[in-house]
C-alpha positions in Angstrom: -66.9 -132.7 -32.3 -64.3 -131.1 -34.6 -61.7 -131.2 -31.6 -62.7 -135.0 -30.8 -62.0 -135.6 -34.6 -58.8 -133.7 -34.5 -57.5 -135.7 -31.8 -58.8 -139.2 -33.2 -56.8 -138.3 -36.5 -53.8 -137.5 -34.7 -54.0 -141.1 -32.9 -54.8 -142.7 -36.1 -52.1 -140.9 -37.9 -49.5 -142.2 -35.4 -50.8 -145.7 -35.6 -50.5 -145.4 -39.6 -46.4 -144.3 -38.9 -46.0 -147.0 -36.5 -47.5 -149.7 -38.6 -46.3 -148.5 -41.9 -50.1 -148.4 -43.4 -50.2 -147.6 -47.1 -53.4 -145.9 -47.3 -54.0 -143.7 -50.5 -57.0 -141.7 -51.8 -57.8 -141.7 -55.4 -60.8 -140.6 -57.9 -62.9 -137.6 -58.1 -62.8 -134.4 -56.1 -65.1 -134.3 -53.2 -68.3 -132.2 -53.6 -68.3 -128.9 -51.4 -71.8 -129.5 -50.2 -73.0 -131.9 -47.4 -72.3 -135.3 -48.5 -73.6 -138.9 -47.5 -70.7 -141.2 -48.3 -71.8 -144.8 -49.1 -69.2 -147.5 -49.0 -68.3 -151.2 -49.1 -67.5 -153.0 -45.9 -64.7 -155.4 -45.5 -62.8 -154.5 -42.0 -63.5 -152.9 -38.9 -60.8 -150.2 -39.0 -62.7 -148.5 -42.0 -64.9 -147.1 -39.5 -61.9 -145.1 -37.8 -59.8 -144.7 -41.1 -62.3 -143.3 -43.5 -63.2 -140.4 -41.4 -59.7 -139.8 -40.7 -58.6 -139.6 -44.2 -61.6 -137.1 -45.0 -60.4 -134.9 -42.1 -56.5 -135.2 -43.2 -57.0 -134.7 -46.9 -59.9 -132.4 -47.1 -60.5 -130.9 -43.4 -64.3 -132.6 -43.5 -66.0 -133.4 -40.4 -67.6 -136.8 -40.8 -69.5 -139.1 -38.7 -70.4 -142.9 -39.1 -72.5 -145.6 -38.0 -71.1 -148.8 -36.3 -72.5 -152.1 -34.9 -73.9 -151.8 -31.6 -71.8 -154.6 -30.4 -68.7 -152.2 -30.0 -70.3 -149.6 -28.0 -69.0 -151.1 -24.8 -66.2 -149.9 -22.2 -63.5 -147.4 -23.4 -64.0 -148.1 -27.1 -67.6 -147.2 -26.9 -66.8 -144.0 -25.0 -64.3 -143.1 -27.5 -66.6 -143.7 -30.5 -69.3 -141.6 -28.9 -66.9 -138.9 -28.2 -65.9 -138.7 -32.0 -69.6 -138.6 -33.1 -70.1 -142.3 -34.2 -73.4 -143.8 -33.3 -74.9 -147.0 -32.9 -76.5 -148.5 -35.8 -79.5 -149.5 -33.7 -80.0 -146.1 -32.4 -83.5 -145.3 -32.7 -82.9 -141.6 -33.7 -80.1 -142.2 -36.3 -82.0 -141.4 -39.4 -83.1 -138.0 -38.0 -79.5 -137.2 -36.7 -78.0 -138.2 -39.8 -80.7 -136.1 -42.2 -80.6 -133.0 -39.6 -76.7 -133.0 -39.9 -77.0 -133.1 -43.6 -79.4 -130.4 -43.9 -77.6 -128.1 -41.6 -74.2 -128.9 -42.9 -72.6 -129.6 -39.6 -71.1 -132.8 -40.6 -71.0 -135.5 -43.5 -72.1 -139.0 -42.8 -70.6 -142.3 -43.9 -73.0 -145.2 -44.2 -72.1 -149.0 -45.3 -75.2 -150.1 -47.0 -74.2 -153.6 -46.9 -75.1 -153.3 -43.2 -72.1 -155.7 -42.0 -68.5 -156.7 -42.9 -68.9 -158.7 -45.9 -65.9 -161.0 -45.3 -66.6 -163.4 -48.4 -67.3 -160.4 -50.7 -69.8 -162.4 -52.3 -72.0 -159.9 -54.2 -74.6 -161.0 -56.7 -77.2 -159.0 -58.8 -80.2 -160.8 -58.6 -83.6 -159.6 -59.9 -82.5 -156.0 -60.4 -80.8 -155.7 -56.9 -77.2 -156.1 -55.5 -77.3 -158.6 -52.9 -75.0 -160.0 -50.3 -74.6 -163.6 -48.8 -73.8 -164.7 -45.5 -75.0 -166.3 -42.4 -75.3 -162.4 -41.0 -77.6 -161.5 -44.0 -78.9 -163.1 -47.2 -80.5 -160.5 -49.4 -80.7 -157.2 -51.0 -78.3 -154.2 -50.2 -80.3 -152.2 -47.6 -81.8 -149.2 -48.7 -81.6 -146.9 -45.6 -78.7 -144.7 -46.9 -81.1 -143.8 -50.3 -84.1 -143.1 -48.1 -82.0 -140.7 -45.8 -80.7 -139.1 -49.0 -84.3 -138.6 -50.5 -85.7 -137.2 -47.3 -82.9 -134.7 -46.8 -83.6 -133.5 -50.5 -87.2 -133.3 -49.9 -86.5 -131.2 -46.8 -84.2 -129.0 -48.8 -86.8 -128.4 -51.5 -89.4 -127.6 -48.8 -87.0 -125.2 -47.1 -86.5 -123.0 -50.5 -90.0 -122.8 -51.4 -92.4 -122.8 -48.1 -92.7 -120.7 -45.0 -90.9 -121.7 -42.1 -94.2 -122.7 -40.5 -94.8 -125.2 -43.3 -91.2 -126.1 -43.1 -91.3 -127.0 -39.4 -94.5 -128.9 -39.7 -92.7 -131.0 -42.4 -89.5 -131.4 -40.4 -91.2 -132.3 -37.3 -93.1 -135.1 -39.0 -89.6 -136.5 -39.7 -88.2 -135.9 -36.3 -86.1 -133.2 -37.5 -85.4 -129.5 -36.1 -85.9 -127.0 -38.8 -84.1 -124.2 -37.3 -80.6 -124.0 -38.7 -81.2 -125.7 -42.1 -79.0 -123.9 -44.7 -81.1 -123.5 -47.8 -78.0 -122.7 -49.8 -76.6 -126.3 -49.3 -77.2 -129.1 -51.9 -76.8 -132.7 -50.2 -75.2 -135.1 -52.7 -74.4 -138.9 -52.4 -70.7 -139.7 -53.0 -69.9 -143.5 -53.7 -66.4 -145.0 -51.8 -64.8 -148.0 -53.1 -62.5 -149.3 -50.6 -60.0 -152.0 -51.8 -57.0 -153.9 -50.2 -53.9 -155.5 -52.0 -52.4 -157.8 -51.0 -54.7 -159.7 -48.9 -52.7 -162.1 -47.0 -53.5 -164.2 -43.8 -50.7 -165.3 -41.3 -49.0 -164.7 -38.2 -47.7 -161.2 -37.1 -46.5 -160.1 -33.8 -49.3 -158.4 -32.7 -51.4 -161.5 -33.0 -48.7 -163.6 -31.3 -48.7 -161.2 -28.4 -52.5 -161.4 -28.0 -52.6 -164.9 -28.4 -49.9 -165.3 -25.5 -52.2 -163.3 -23.2 -55.8 -164.4 -23.9 -55.5 -167.9 -26.1 -58.1 -166.8 -28.6 -56.6 -168.7 -31.5 -59.7 -170.3 -32.9 -62.1 -167.4 -32.1 -63.7 -164.8 -34.5 -61.8 -162.2 -32.7 -58.5 -164.2 -33.7 -59.5 -164.2 -37.3 -60.2 -160.4 -37.6 -57.1 -159.7 -36.1 -55.1 -162.0 -38.2 -56.6 -160.3 -41.4 -56.8 -156.8 -40.4 -53.4 -156.3 -38.7 -51.7 -157.8 -41.5 -53.8 -155.5 -43.9 -53.0 -152.5 -41.8 -49.2 -153.3 -41.8 -48.6 -155.1 -45.3 -51.3 -154.2 -47.8 -52.2 -151.1 -49.7 -55.5 -149.7 -49.0 -57.0 -147.7 -51.7 -60.0 -145.3 -50.8 -61.6 -144.0 -54.1 -64.2 -141.3 -54.2 -66.9 -141.7 -57.3 -68.6 -139.2 -59.2 -71.2 -137.6 -57.0 -74.9 -138.5 -57.5 -77.0 -135.7 -57.7 -80.8 -136.4 -56.4 -82.5 -133.9 -58.4 -82.8 -136.6 -61.3 -84.5 -138.8 -58.7 -87.3 -136.0 -57.9 -88.2 -135.1 -61.4 -91.4 -137.2 -61.7 -92.3 -136.3 -58.0 -92.0 -132.4 -58.6 -94.4 -132.4 -61.4 -97.0 -132.0 -58.7 -96.0 -129.6 -56.0 -98.8 -130.6 -53.9 -97.3 -133.9 -53.5 -94.7 -132.5 -51.1 -97.7 -132.2 -48.5 -99.1 -135.7 -48.9 -97.2 -138.2 -46.7 -98.9 -141.1 -48.2 -97.5 -139.9 -51.7 -94.2 -139.0 -50.2 -93.8 -142.5 -48.6 -94.7 -144.1 -51.9 -92.3 -142.2 -53.9 -89.5 -143.1 -51.6 -90.5 -146.7 -51.8 -90.2 -146.8 -55.4 -87.0 -144.9 -55.7 -85.0 -146.3 -52.9 -84.2 -149.4 -54.8 -83.3 -147.4 -57.8 -81.1 -145.0 -56.0 -79.3 -147.9 -53.9 -78.7 -149.7 -57.0 -77.0 -146.6 -58.6 -74.9 -146.1 -55.5 -73.7 -149.7 -55.2 -73.1 -150.1 -59.0 -70.4 -147.2 -58.6 -69.1 -148.5 -55.4 -68.4 -151.9 -57.0 -67.5 -150.8 -60.4 -64.8 -148.5 -59.1 -63.2 -151.3 -56.7 -59.6 -151.3 -57.6 -58.4 -154.2 -59.8 -55.1 -155.4 -58.6 -52.7 -158.3 -59.7 -54.5 -160.8 -57.5 -57.6 -160.4 -59.2 -55.9 -161.0 -62.5 -54.1 -164.2 -61.0 -57.2 -165.9 -59.7 -59.3 -165.2 -62.6 -56.5 -166.5 -65.2 -56.1 -169.4 -63.1 -60.0 -170.3 -63.0 -60.2 -169.8 -66.8 -57.3 -171.9 -67.9 -58.6 -174.8 -69.9 -56.5 -177.3 -68.1 -55.9 -178.7 -64.4 -52.1 -178.7 -65.1 -50.7 -175.4 -64.4 -47.5 -174.2 -66.1 -46.0 -171.1 -64.3 -44.8 -169.9 -67.6 -48.3 -170.4 -69.3 -50.1 -168.7 -66.5 -47.7 -165.7 -66.5 -48.1 -165.4 -70.3 -52.1 -165.3 -69.7 -52.0 -162.8 -67.0 -49.7 -160.5 -69.0 -52.2 -160.9 -72.0 -55.2 -160.2 -69.7 -53.5 -157.2 -68.1 -52.9 -155.7 -71.6 -56.5 -156.5 -72.5 -57.8 -154.7 -69.3 -55.8 -151.6 -70.1 -58.0 -151.0 -73.1 -61.3 -150.8 -71.0 -62.4 -147.4 -70.0 -63.3 -146.3 -66.4 -62.1 -148.8 -64.5 -59.9 -148.2 -61.3 -56.4 -150.1 -62.0 -53.7 -150.6 -59.4 -50.6 -148.7 -60.4 -49.0 -152.1 -60.9 -51.5 -152.8 -63.7 -51.4 -149.5 -65.3 -47.8 -150.2 -66.8 -46.6 -153.2 -68.9 -45.8 -156.2 -66.6 -42.2 -156.6 -68.1 -40.9 -158.0 -64.8 -43.2 -160.8 -64.4 -42.0 -162.3 -67.7 -38.5 -161.3 -67.1 -38.1 -162.1 -63.3 -38.4 -165.7 -62.2 -39.2 -164.6 -58.6 -41.4 -161.7 -59.4 -42.8 -160.9 -56.0 -46.7 -160.5 -56.7 -46.7 -163.6 -58.7 -44.7 -165.8 -56.3 -46.7 -164.3 -53.5 -50.0 -165.5 -55.2 -48.6 -168.9 -55.9 -47.5 -169.2 -52.3 -50.8 -168.2 -51.0 -52.5 -170.9 -53.4 -50.3 -173.7 -52.4 -50.7 -172.9 -48.7 -54.1 -172.9 -48.9 -53.9 -176.3 -51.2 -55.6 -174.8 -54.2 -52.3 -175.6 -56.1 -50.0 -178.3 -55.4 -46.8 -178.9 -57.4 -45.9 -182.0 -59.3 -42.8 -183.8 -60.1 -42.3 -181.7 -63.2 -42.2 -178.5 -61.2 -45.7 -177.4 -62.9 -48.8 -177.1 -60.5 -52.3 -179.0 -60.4 -55.3 -176.9 -59.7 -57.7 -178.1 -57.3 -61.0 -176.2 -58.2 -63.1 -178.2 -55.6 -61.0 -176.6 -52.6 -61.2 -173.1 -54.2 -65.0 -173.3 -54.4 -65.4 -175.2 -51.1 -67.6 -173.3 -48.6 -65.8 -172.3 -45.3 -67.4 -170.8 -42.2 -68.2 -166.9 -43.0 -65.8 -165.9 -40.1 -62.9 -167.8 -41.2 -63.1 -167.7 -45.1 -60.7 -164.6 -45.3 -58.0 -166.5 -43.7 -58.9 -170.3 -45.0 -59.8 -169.4 -48.7 -58.4 -165.9 -49.3 -58.4 -166.3 -53.1 -62.3 -167.5 -53.2 -62.7 -163.9 -51.3 -60.6 -162.2 -54.2 -62.4 -164.1 -56.9 -65.8 -162.9 -55.6 -64.7 -159.4 -55.5 -64.0 -159.5 -59.3 -66.3 -162.1 -60.8 -69.3 -160.0 -60.8 -67.8 -157.7 -63.4 -68.9 -159.6 -66.3 -66.9 -157.7 -69.0 -63.7 -158.5 -67.3 -64.8 -162.2 -66.6 -65.7 -162.6 -70.4 -62.3 -161.0 -71.4 -60.4 -163.6 -69.3 -62.6 -166.5 -70.7 -61.9 -165.3 -74.4 -58.1 -165.0 -73.8 -58.0 -168.5 -72.1 -58.8 -170.0 -75.4 -55.4 -169.2 -76.9 -52.6 -171.6 -76.7 -49.4 -170.8 -74.7 -47.7 -170.3 -78.0 -50.4 -168.2 -79.4 -50.3 -165.8 -76.4 -46.7 -165.4 -76.6 -46.6 -164.5 -80.1 -49.6 -162.0 -79.6 -47.5 -160.6 -76.8 -44.5 -160.3 -79.0 -46.6 -158.5 -81.9 -48.0 -156.2 -79.2 -44.7 -155.1 -77.8 -43.2 -154.2 -81.3 -46.5 -152.2 -82.1 -45.8 -150.4 -78.8 -42.3 -149.4 -79.4 -43.3 -148.4 -83.1 -45.9 -145.9 -81.4 -43.6 -144.3 -79.4 -41.4 -143.9 -82.3 -44.1 -142.9 -84.8 -45.2 -140.4 -82.2 -41.8 -139.0 -81.6 -41.0 -138.7 -85.3 -44.4 -136.9 -86.3 -43.9 -134.4 -83.5 -40.9 -133.1 -85.7 -41.3 -134.2 -89.2 -45.2 -134.1 -89.6 -45.4 -137.4 -91.2 -45.3 -141.0 -90.4 -41.9 -142.9 -90.4 -41.0 -145.5 -92.7 -39.4 -148.9 -91.6 -36.2 -147.8 -93.6 -35.5 -144.6 -91.1 -32.4 -144.7 -89.1 -34.3 -144.4 -85.9 -36.8 -147.3 -87.0 -36.4 -150.3 -84.3 -34.9 -153.4 -86.2 -36.7 -156.7 -85.7 -35.4 -159.7 -87.4 -37.5 -162.7 -86.4 -38.3 -166.2 -87.8 -40.4 -168.5 -85.6 -38.3 -171.3 -86.5 -35.1 -169.9 -84.6 -35.0 -170.8 -80.9 -32.0 -168.3 -80.0 -32.7 -164.4 -79.8 -30.4 -161.4 -79.2 -31.4 -158.1 -77.9 -28.8 -155.6 -78.9 -29.0 -151.7 -78.2 -27.5 -148.9 -79.8 -25.5 -146.1 -78.0 -26.0 -142.6 -77.0 -26.8 -140.2 -79.6 -26.9 -143.0 -82.3 -29.8 -145.0 -83.5 -30.6 -148.6 -84.4 -29.4 -148.2 -88.0 -25.8 -148.6 -86.3 -26.7 -152.2 -85.5 -28.1 -153.0 -88.6 -25.2 -154.8 -90.4 -24.5 -156.9 -87.2 -28.2 -157.6 -86.8 -28.5 -158.8 -90.3 -25.3 -161.1 -90.2 -26.5 -162.9 -87.0 -29.9 -163.5 -88.3 -28.5 -165.1 -91.5 -26.8 -167.5 -88.9 -30.3 -168.3 -87.4 -30.4 -166.0 -84.7 -33.3 -163.5 -83.9 -32.4 -160.0 -83.3 -34.2 -157.1 -81.6 -32.7 -153.9 -81.8 -34.8 -151.2 -79.7 -34.7 -147.6 -80.3 -33.8 -146.0 -77.2 -36.3 -142.8 -76.6 -34.9 -139.7 -77.9 -32.9 -141.3 -80.6 -33.1 -141.4 -84.4 -35.5 -138.4 -84.5 -34.5 -135.1 -83.2 -31.8 -134.2 -80.6 -34.6 -131.8 -79.0 -36.5 -134.9 -78.0 -33.9 -135.6 -75.3 -35.0 -132.6 -73.3 -38.0 -134.7 -71.9 -36.0 -138.2 -71.9 -34.8 -140.1 -68.7 -32.4 -142.8 -68.3 -35.5 -144.9 -67.0 -37.1 -144.2 -70.3 -34.1 -146.1 -71.7 -34.1 -148.8 -69.5 -37.7 -149.2 -69.9 -37.3 -149.3 -74.0 -34.6 -152.1 -73.5 -36.7 -154.2 -71.0 -39.8 -154.1 -73.4 -37.6 -155.6 -76.2 -35.9 -158.0 -73.8 -39.6 -159.1 -72.9 -40.7 -159.3 -76.5 -37.9 -161.8 -77.3 -38.2 -163.8 -74.1 -41.8 -164.6 -75.2 -40.6 -166.3 -78.6 -37.2 -167.6 -78.0 -36.1 -170.4 -75.6 -32.7 -168.7 -75.1 -32.0 -165.0 -75.1 -28.7 -163.1 -75.0 -28.6 -159.6 -74.4 -26.0 -156.8 -75.4 -25.4 -153.5 -76.7 -22.8 -150.9 -77.9 -21.5 -148.1 -75.8 -24.4 -147.1 -73.8 -26.3 -149.8 -75.0 -23.8 -152.2 -73.6 -24.4 -150.4 -70.1 -28.2 -151.2 -70.4 -27.5 -154.9 -71.1 -25.4 -154.9 -68.0 -27.9 -153.5 -66.2 -30.6 -155.9 -67.0 -28.1 -158.9 -66.7 -27.6 -157.7 -63.2 -31.5 -158.2 -62.7 -32.7 -160.9 -64.6 -31.6 -164.4 -66.0 -30.0 -164.4 -69.4 -28.1 -166.9 -71.6 -25.2 -164.3 -72.2 -24.1 -160.9 -72.3 -22.3 -158.7 -75.0 -20.7 -155.5 -74.1 -19.0 -153.6 -77.1 -17.0 -150.6 -76.2 -19.4 -150.2 -73.2 -19.2 -146.4 -71.9 -18.1 -147.1 -68.2 -15.0 -144.7 -68.3 -15.0 -142.0 -71.2 -12.4 -139.8 -72.3 -14.7 -136.7 -72.5 -14.1 -135.0 -69.1 -17.6 -133.5 -69.3 -19.1 -136.8 -68.4 -16.2 -138.7 -66.8 -15.0 -136.0 -64.3 -17.5 -133.2 -64.1 -20.7 -134.7 -64.1 -20.4 -137.4 -61.7 -19.2 -134.6 -59.1 -22.2 -132.3 -59.3 -25.0 -133.6 -57.5 -27.3 -130.7 -58.4 -26.8 -131.0 -62.4 -30.2 -129.3 -63.4 -29.4 -126.4 -61.2 -25.9 -125.9 -63.0 -27.6 -126.2 -66.5 -30.1 -123.7 -65.5 -27.0 -121.4 -64.0 -25.0 -121.8 -67.3 -27.9 -120.8 -69.4 -28.5 -117.7 -67.3 -24.8 -117.0 -68.0 -25.5 -117.3 -71.9 -23.4 -120.6 -72.0 -24.8 -122.9 -74.6 -26.9 -125.9 -73.7 -26.0 -128.0 -76.7 -22.6 -129.9 -77.3 -21.3 -130.1 -80.7 -20.9 -133.6 -82.3 -20.5 -132.6 -85.7 -17.0 -134.6 -85.7 -19.0 -137.9 -85.3 -17.6 -141.1 -87.1 -20.9 -141.7 -88.4 -22.8 -138.5 -89.2 -25.8 -140.5 -91.0 -26.5 -142.4 -88.0 -25.5 -140.1 -84.8 -27.0 -136.7 -83.8 -24.5 -133.7 -84.9 -25.3 -132.1 -81.4 -26.7 -133.2 -78.1 -28.0 -131.6 -75.0 -25.6 -130.9 -72.1 -28.5 -131.8 -69.7 -28.8 -135.3 -71.4 -25.4 -136.2 -70.3 -26.7 -136.4 -66.8 -29.1 -139.1 -67.8 -26.1 -141.0 -69.3 -24.3 -140.6 -65.9 -27.0 -142.1 -64.0 -26.7 -145.2 -66.1 -23.1 -145.4 -65.7 -23.6 -145.1 -61.8 -26.2 -147.7 -61.6 -23.9 -150.1 -63.5 -21.0 -149.5 -61.2 -23.5 -150.1 -58.2 -25.0 -153.3 -59.7 -22.2 -154.7 -62.0 -21.2 -157.4 -59.2 -24.7 -159.0 -59.6 -23.8 -160.0 -63.3 -23.2 -163.8 -63.3 -24.1 -164.8 -66.8 -21.5 -165.5 -69.3 -20.2 -162.7 -70.7 -18.2 -161.3 -73.8 -16.5 -158.1 -73.6 -15.0 -156.3 -76.6 -12.9 -153.2 -76.6 -11.1 -151.4 -79.3 -7.5 -150.4 -77.5 -7.4 -146.9 -79.0 -11.2 -145.8 -78.7 -11.3 -142.1 -78.8 -14.7 -142.1 -76.9 -14.3 -145.0 -74.5 -11.4 -145.8 -72.4 -9.5 -149.2 -72.6 -9.8 -149.3 -68.8 -13.5 -149.4 -69.1 -13.5 -153.1 -70.5 -11.0 -154.1 -68.0 -13.2 -152.6 -65.3 -16.2 -154.5 -66.4 -14.3 -157.6 -66.6 -12.8 -157.5 -63.0 -16.1 -156.6 -61.3 -18.7 -158.9 -62.8 -19.3 -162.1 -60.9 -19.5 -164.3 -64.0 -17.4 -167.3 -64.0 -17.7 -167.6 -67.8 -16.1 -164.5 -68.9 -13.7 -163.2 -71.8 -12.2 -159.9 -72.5 -11.3 -159.4 -76.0 -9.0 -156.4 -76.9 -8.8 -155.5 -80.6 -6.5 -152.9 -82.3 -8.9 -150.2 -83.2 -8.5 -146.3 -84.0 -12.2 -145.5 -84.0 -15.1 -146.0 -81.4 -17.6 -147.3 -84.1 -15.9 -150.7 -84.3 -19.2 -152.3 -85.9 -19.0 -150.0 -88.9 -14.9 -149.7 -88.9 -12.6 -152.0 -90.9 -12.4 -155.5 -89.5 -16.0 -155.4 -88.0 -16.2 -159.0 -89.7 -13.8 -160.0 -86.7 -16.2 -158.4 -84.1 -19.2 -160.1 -85.7 -17.7 -163.6 -85.7 -16.5 -163.1 -82.2 -20.2 -162.3 -81.3 -21.6 -165.5 -83.1 -19.1 -167.8 -81.9 -19.6 -166.7 -78.2 -23.3 -167.2 -78.8 -23.2 -170.6 -80.3 -20.6 -171.8 -77.5 -23.6 -171.0 -75.1 -26.4 -172.4 -76.7 
């Protein structure tokens, strides 16, 4: 059978590559002992994919049950060849238990008994139940029965003679020869989740329909959903913690004679089958991967109004995602494991736009004349035929998957009581605390004490809720927020909120730069940008030197009211950056080589114009991260379309004057201004004549409010 499984795995692997199927495994390590896997069931191809992934990832041979209706023709012969048996096979229980006892193969069982297309799972009268025309009632307990019987046979094999063991096994229809007494059968829950679930035409479906004309049939529905899932969705297979069966046998084993009494054995199994089944399914359902669509529909149904403002819905989803990350032992999609900055900043954030599009196509949402949406709850709750619900009411299916998890539903209900303004201010506060936590952790690592608000590295947030205009303005490489303080205070006095983020690795100790990347700096800027977007109706972004480059990067990605770039470091006088670094594709290898030759990894910066603000030395390796920012700006600068003010000192000793002209020539902004000032220093915010710079920035902002 291993040969058949290897061939099957090869075929499925080829299909994965051709279809682009995104299948991942997560969770616990799979136990070495024979395993009875129990899983939820939503698609037909799970019968093939799960054994394939077990073989590909762990080299494990596994068999599974399948609906008797598929055992016809070539498909039926293939399934028998790879070890799959019909759920109506009278000897199935004996075959499964015997395989587990001998360690010849694992088994995969779907206790729900059918594809639960509506994902309607409830917990009624102490049992998990499914609800459909296929079956209405508790989850089947057959898997638990087989696990308990296998455990009993193992116990007999370890403690009794071969004659007794054969008699016991024969009573269960099992061949006692070959039972491995060193093995320990375990039950492992598997949670299978798909994201996103989207109905719709696909090429394969169009081709099938042109041949067999099956548009309104059950087969067509299954192809529409399952081919789309295979081609466009992420399938997560999560292995839960193994369930040890010893704990279910303790009361029974108090009297060894019970192992000989079949009436007692059957009575014991009858009492424990439901207990074990509940444990198995609780672990299966609780480890389903929670993704963006879950939060979208949960936020939508808990909103207090029928009218749905997209900005309010986004803010509520953001709050719910934040709250969810504080919960323990939940399986979160990678998208929800990090801050959803892009959802707040990007008007066309794909997961949100896709969910809105699905809701409007299925008429759960429809747009009004104001550009907002109206929510038709009755259509979301409408009952559709079981075999069409995945296509006709997809969001109802997604809601059913999450709504039995009461702590998450309660969280969403509590958050929905806040107004949009309250949620935004709460998110604003959260983002500030989040940045401070990064700073505090970094600071304490080197100074063994908590930092104060007056430290040079402390982020600067000047905010008045009466101000409608905000500016996010970043410091440069090797510097700290302190270099922006005077400008920030000047603008705040003029009625402009200002957020000066701290780029990680700055304002503490230069050693930190060893573990900081350019992506970290982008994230730091994005966090501050998201915070300001929550509380200001108009938001400008800018920065000094490297900070100006970060502003340009974000202006290329998101809508902003204006961009301010001061002495932005796109072209430098220092040849180590402007010539050497861009031509070295293997920069890290170069650093290792230089270190091996005894060449210092630190670059002296004791000549800095602002020794109280800047580092006096910095890492040669961190220069490569600066170069990454520069290269990325060069690639994306054409996408900047917002009004922009570029200020440059004509004799800047660090940044070439041509840098400003390069920015001016390459942005696509129709409204752009280049201001060249006679300056001998790089630090024009602290140099003589800084008032002229401040006034130019304020004037630019006022002109674009």
